[in-house]
N, C-alpha and C positions, 0 to 999 in steps of 0.2 A: 406373537411373532409378527413382525412387519414385513410384508411381502412387496415385491415390485408390482407396479400396476399391471393388471390383466394377466398375472402369472399365478398358476395354481401352486399350492404347497408342494405337490409332487414334482412339478417341473423345476421349482426353485431348488429342491433338494438335489435333483439331477445336475442342474447347472453348477451348484456349489461343489459337487463332487468333481465335475470337470475342471473347475478352477483350481481345486486342491491338487489335481493331477498335474497342473501346469506349474504352480508356484510352490507347492509343498503344503502339506496339511497345516503346518504351523503358521502359515501366512494368509489364511482365509479366516475371517472373524465373523461369527454369526450370533454368538451368545450375548445376552443383554449386558452383562458386565463388561465384555470386550468392546461392544459398540459405543459405550459411554465415552471412550477416548476420542471419538470423532464427532461427538455432539458439540455444538458451539456453547462454551460455558458462559458466554456473554450475550446470548440471544435476547433481544428485547421482547420478551414474552415467553410462550411455551415452545421450546426448541423441538418438542416431539411432533409438532405439526409438520415438520419436514424431516422426520426421523429416517435414518438410513436403514436398509435391510441387512447390510453386511459391509465388510471392508475387505479388500484384497490388496496385497503388497508384492508386486513383482520385483525382481532384482535385475532384469535385463530388458533390452528393447525387444528381444525375441519373445520374452514372456508377455510383455505389454501387447504385442501383436496377437499372440495366441488368446489372451484374455478378451481382446476386442472382438475376435472372431466368434468366441463363445457367446459374448454379449449380443452379437448380431443374430445368432441362431435362436436364442431364447428371447430376444428383444429385451435384454436387461439394460436399464439405464445406468450409465457409469458417470461418476463425478470425479474427475482427476484433481488431485492436490499434490503439491510438491513436498511440503512438510506439514501442511494443515494448520499453520500458525497465523493465518490471516485474520487475527482477532480484531474486533471492532467493525469488521466487514463480513463476518459469518464463519470464520474459522474454517473447518472442514465440512460444515453442514451443506447439504445439497439444496436445490430449489424445489425438488419434487420428492414427496414422501415415497419411500420404498427404493430409492436409488442406492446403488452400491458405490461406496467410496473407493476410488482407485488411488491408493496411496503410493507415491513414488519415492518415499524417503530412503528406501534401500538402495536406490540408484544414486550413489553418493560419491562418484569418482571425480576427482579433478584431473581431467584428461591432459591438459597442457596449461602451463603458464609461461608466456614468452616475455622476458624482461626487455629484450631489444626493441620489440614492437609494441609492447604494452597491451597484452590481451590474455585472456584465459578462455579455455573451453571446459564447460562443466556439465554435470548431470543435474537433474532436478533436486536431489537430496543434499546437494552441497550447500551449507549455510554460510553466512557471512563470517561466523566464527571460524569455520573450516578453512575458508579461503585466506582469511587474515593470518591464521596460524601457519598455514602452508607457506605463505610469502615470508613471514618472519623467520621460520625455520630454515628456509633456503637463503636468507639474507638478500632477498631481491629488493631493488630500489623502486618499488611500486606501491601505490596506495589503492585500496578499494574504496568504493563509496557505499555506505550502508545506511539503512533506515534504523529506527529504534523499534523493536529490539533486534539484536544481532543473530537471533536463532532462526530468522527467516531464511527462505531459500533465495539464493542469488538469481536463479533462473525464474522461479515463481514470482518474485517481486518485480522483475522486469516485465514479465507477461501481464501483470496487473497494473503496469505503468506506475510503479512505485517511485518514490522520491527520496533523495538523501540530502546531504549538506555540503558536499565539496563541489568544485567546478564540474564534476561528472554526475551531478545530482539527478538528472533525467535518465533513469535506468533504461527505459525503452529506447532512448536515443543512443545509448552505448551498446545495445545489442547488435551483434554482427554474425548472422548465419544461424540457422536452426536445423535440427533433425526432428521430423514430425511424423508420428503415427496418425494416419487419417482414420476417420470413423469406420472405414471398411477394412482396416488392418494394413493398408498399403503404407510404405515407408518412403518419405521424400526428404531431401535436403534442400534448403534455400541458399541464396547467395552463391558464393564461390564453392560452397560445400557440394553443390550439384555436379561439380567436376571431380571425378575420381582422384583421390590423393592430392588434392590441391593444397599448396602451402598458404593459400590466401583466405582460407575459411574465416579467420579472425581479423582480417584486414579490410576486405572490400565487401560491403553488403548490398551494393546496387550494381550488379553485373548485367549481362545481357538479359533483358526482361521478358515477360512481366515479373514484378517482384511481389511476393505474397507475405512477407514477414509480418506486416501489420495486421493481416487478416487473422493471425493466430493469437493476437494480444486481446485480452478481455473478450474472449469469444468461446464458442463451443464447437469449433470447426476442426480441431486437431489436438493431439497430445504431444507436447514438446518434450523430447527426451534428451536432447543435447543443445547447448547454446554457446555461442561465442559472446564474450563480454569485454569491452575495452576497459583498461585499468589506467590510472593516473600516474605519470612519472613522479617520483618523490621530489618535492620542491627543495630548493636550497634553504629557503626561509618560509616559515609559517607564522602569520601574525593574526591572533584571534582578537577581534575588536568588539567593544560593547559601549553603548551610550544609554544612560538612564534618562527618561523623559518624565519630568515632574508635573506635567499638565495633561489632563485627559484629552484635551483638544489638540495635542501635539501629534496625534496619530497621522492626520491628513498631511500636514507639512512635512513630516518625516518621510512618508511614502513618496511625496513629490520630490524630495531631495535625493532619495535613493535611486529613483527610476533612471535618471540620466547616467548615473554611475554604473548601473547594471547594463544599460543599453550600450555604453561605450567600452565596456569591459574592464573598467577600473576595479569594480567589485565583481569577482568571477563566480562566486557561489551564491546560493539563495540568501538574501538579506531579509531577516525576519524582525517583526515588531510584535513583541509578546506582551499581553496584558498582565496586570498584577496577579490576577487569579491564575493565569497560566503559569506564572513563576511560583505561586504558592502551592500548586497541586503536589509537587514532589517533596514539599517541606513539612506539611502538616495535614491533619485530617480536618474535615469540615467542622466537626464538633469542637475542636480546639480553637477554632476561629469564631464560630457562632453556633451556639447550641439551641437553635430555634428552627421552626419549620420553614420550608421554601428556600429561596435564594437569600444570600447575605444582603441585608438592607443597605440601601445606598448611603444613608446617613452615617453608617459605621465605617465606611471606606477610609476617610482621612485618618481615623484613629488606628485602623489596622495597618495602614501604610507606615505610620510612624512607629508603631510597636514592632513591626516585622522588618523595618529598614528596607521597605520596598518603594519603588516608584510606580507611577501609573502605567508606564510602558518601559520595556527594555529592548533596545535594538541590538541585534547581533549579526555579525558576518565575519569573514576572514579574508586575508590577502595572502597570495601564494606566489612564489617565484624567486628570482635572483634578488640578493640583498638590495642592490641599487634600485631595482624596479619596485620592490615593496616599500622602500623608504620614500620614493617619489610619489607612489600612490597614497601613502599615508598623509602626505602633505595635501594632496588634492582632496582626500576624504575629510580631513579636519576643516579645511576651508569651506567645503560644500555643506557639511552637516552642522557646523558650529553655530550657525545662525537660526537653527530650528528653535521655535519658542519652547522654553522649558528644558532644553537639552543641556546636560552636564558635559564636562570635558570627556573626550574620547579616551577610553581605557584600552590599553593594548598589552597583550601578552605574546611576546615573540620568542620563537625557538628555532633551532636548526631543524630542517625537515627530517633528518635521521634520528633526532633526539626528542621528538614530540612526546609528551607524557600522555598516559592513558586518559588523564582527566580532560584532555582536549576534546574527547568525544567524537561524534560523527562528523564534525567539521574537519577532522583530520583522518577520517576513515577508520576510527577505532570503535569496533562493535562492543556492545554491552547489553545488560538487561536492566539498566538503570531506569528506563521508562516505566517499568512496572511499579515503581514507588508511587506514581500518581494514582494507582488504584486504591490506595489507602484513603483517599479523599472522601468518598461517599459513606464509608463504613460498611460493615457486613461483608458480603462477597462482592468486593469492588469490581465494577465492570464499566465498560464505556462503549458507546456507539458513535462512530466518527461521522460527522457531517462535513463534507469536503467540497465546498463551492469554489469556483474560479471566477475572477472578475478582471476587468481591465485594470492596469496598475495606476489607479488615480487616487489622489488623496481625498477628493470630494466623495468618490464612491466608497472608499474605506470608511470614512466618517459616517456616511449615511447608512451603510449596511451595519456598521458597529452599533449605532444607536437603535436601529430596528431590531436586529437580532438579540441584542442585550435585553431589550424590553420583552421580546417574545420568549426568550429562555426564562426570564424571571417570572413571566405570567404563568408558565407551565411548572414553576417551582424549581428551576435549575439555574445554577450559576453559569456565566458565559466566559469560559477560559480561552478567549480568542488569541490567535496568533496569525497576523497577516504577513505573508511571506512572498517576496518577489522571487518566486521559484524559477521563473524564466525572465529574461529581460522584457518580455512582452505580455506577461500575464501575472496575476496575483492570486495565490491560493490562500484559503483560510480553513485549514484542517482543524475542526473544533470537536473535542470529545464531549459527548453528552454523558456525564458521569452518573451512574446509578448502582444501587445494590441489587444484584441479580436475584437475591432471595426475597426481595420485596416486590411481589408481583405487581402491585399498584405502580410502584416507581418505574419498573421495567416497561410496563405498557405505556406509561406517561412519556417515557423516552421515545418510544416509537411514534406516538402522536405528535410530539414536538418535531421529530424528524420530518414527518409528512407535511406539517404546516409550514415549516421552514423551507422545504423543497417547493411547496406550492407558491410561496412568495418569490422564490427565484424565477419561476416561470413567468411571473408578471413583469419581470425586469429583463427577460431574455438571457438570464444567467443559467448555469447548470452545474452539475457535479462531475468531477473527473473519475469518481469511484463511488461505489455504494454497497451497503450491506445486502447480502443475498435476499433478505426478507423484503427488500424494497426495490429490487431490480425491475420488476414489472412497471412500477409507478415512474421510475426514472426513465425507462425506455419510452414510456407513453408520452413524456414531455417533449420528445423529439418529433414534433408533429408536422413539420414542414411538408407541404404537398401530400396531405393525407397519409402521413407517416411513411413517406417514400423510403427513408433509410431503413426502417424496420422491414418493410416489404422486400427490399433488396437483400437484407441479411437472411430473411426467411427463405428466399429463393436459393441462395447459396447453401444455406443449411440443408435444405431438402435435397439438393443435388449431391452434396458431399456425404450426407448422412441419411440415406433413404430409409433406414430403419428407425431413425430418431433416437439412437442409443447414447449419444455423447452429450453429457451435461445439459439435459433439457431444462430450459428456463434460465440458463446462465445469461446475464445481461438482458433478461427479458425477451430472449429469442427462443421460441418453442418450435419443435418440429410439427409438421403438418397434422399429425394425429393428436397433438397435445396443445393446440392453440389455447392460450389463456390458462395453461397449467392443468387442463383436463386430460387425464390419461385415457 
């Protein structure tokens, strides 16, 4: 039996009995076979070093409040998850061994979808599939923005500052108003939701201040039980654009050509430049391409590109809006990108906004599970650990980081399936999966070592990650060292004020309560 820190088996049994009286006996899980469902199947090493002691699944906000009050009495650490599908970043696994996972997937109501003003209010268990199907069933002229895969929580992904592929891709920026259970069990609403029965909950997120919404994102300061999210009006025309780049050194010029188009709004959604390995992941297994140890040898690349009809890079983005606007923007894009070295002609697939095929994918807000085909690449129990740095959107930076990271990945025995994405007009993300077989302990641990060395390199350049696996949150937090880690000290002071018992997600984002600094219970 795995017990919470400093709790006897007798008190744990009593606490579990109280939790069962709140949510029902069927919704508290303590048995070994049951707890397996909340362990991270893609953990880069031994997932049992952060093993949970139990899981509890409330169905209402009142039950969440009651669970939190029990946790305070017994000093039970709780780890809230919306659906627990945050794979490549830890899934539902906690940061502290013995923590109880607070699973909110039963809270799955779509409380409102407003077509006129373009927003929804949802609970944590609502997935992108759920919201997409609801909108389609009602015939509403709205699009969602979803990551891959679509079984993720709409609320949870926004809280982790997740990203999608339409003009509404920054999910945290589209959030509008929250309902939050604080670590003491108190209930607050932010934004216009703080006014009783306000019709503006989903419309105005910066009312009479101060404003605390950002404090609950990527944090352990509250349990978000409802959230407003802005939705995109269905466009008249959707044009999916692609350009193949036949030269490896075309990455930098393409980034520099895309940047002004993102800054001035000609291209409204994230414009990505994906490497040939990134394109190959969902099409083949590693052994089908090269049945040897380590990364694919560089000298084989030209042959592979020819055999698989691949280019060194593929650039993808979309245009949205009225027919006349899309046509005008296509002319601008062709002129701006046509002179990039090695660039082929722009390929365009255009359709009416209300007749977009499912194959359009996340650029048209269509959720799927297609991303899981990439897990076939390493063989065995295919897994991945995402390394997610952000940079300034510079072609020179992209080329320099590509060359360094490719060599680093290859030195550790991994391929480098890079995708450089102008996620915002003003920064570039490179969400890179480190692919490994989770049943191969050596490979899984090597993935973790690669992550840490790559992150150490970022620190030498002043770069950082926008998101990290739970196993490495302490190290990523440690990198924020300005003024003797002043930001972490501020977070710890707020944590200790709002959560005096230290029960809510200890270690999340590398922030520990006073009694557990450094993960010591």
